[in-house]
C-alpha positions as CSV (number, residue, x, y, z in Angstrom):
1,X,-19.1,-32.4,-9.7
2,X,-15.6,-32.7,-8.3
3,X,-14.1,-31.0,-11.3
4,X,-16.3,-27.9,-10.9
5,X,-15.4,-27.6,-7.2
6,X,-11.6,-28.0,-8.1
7,X,-11.9,-25.3,-10.7
8,X,-13.8,-22.9,-8.4
9,X,-11.1,-23.4,-5.7
10,X,-8.3,-22.9,-8.2
11,X,-9.8,-19.8,-9.6
12,X,-10.5,-18.4,-6.2
13,X,-6.9,-19.1,-5.2
14,X,-5.5,-17.4,-8.3
15,X,-7.8,-14.4,-7.9
16,X,-6.8,-14.1,-4.3
17,X,-3.1,-14.2,-5.1
18,X,-3.5,-11.5,-7.7
19,X,-5.7,-9.3,-5.5
20,X,-3.2,-9.7,-2.6
21,X,-0.3,-8.6,-4.8
22,X,-2.2,-5.6,-6.1
23,X,-3.2,-4.6,-2.5
24,X,0.4,-5.0,-1.4
25,X,1.7,-2.7,-4.1
26,X,-1.0,-0.1,-3.6
27,X,-0.5,0.0,0.2
28,X,3.3,0.3,-0.1
29,X,2.9,3.1,-2.6
30,X,0.4,5.0,-0.3
31,X,2.8,4.4,2.6
32,X,5.7,5.9,0.7
33,X,3.7,9.0,-0.4
34,X,2.4,9.5,3.2
35,X,5.9,9.3,4.6
36,X,7.1,11.9,2.0
37,X,4.3,14.3,3.1
38,X,5.1,13.8,6.8
39,X,8.8,14.5,6.0
40,X,7.9,17.7,4.2
41,X,5.8,18.9,7.1
42,X,8.6,18.2,9.6
43,X,11.1,20.0,7.4
44,X,8.7,23.0,7.2
45,X,8.3,23.0,11.0
46,X,12.1,22.9,11.4
47,X,12.6,25.8,9.0
48,X,10.0,27.8,10.9
49,X,11.8,27.1,14.2
50,X,15.2,28.2,12.7
51,X,13.6,31.5,11.5
52,X,11.9,32.1,14.8
53,X,15.1,31.7,16.8
């Protein structure tokens, strides 16, 4: 019985580590693309401001 509990805990821990790494990579990738989009919008607004003045 103890062996089964140990295996379940070990499997859960390994799965959690892998899922955490995947989540971290995906969130960093989304953050980077979101920052790029915001930067583009700011650049467009600055260009409009230059043209308007």
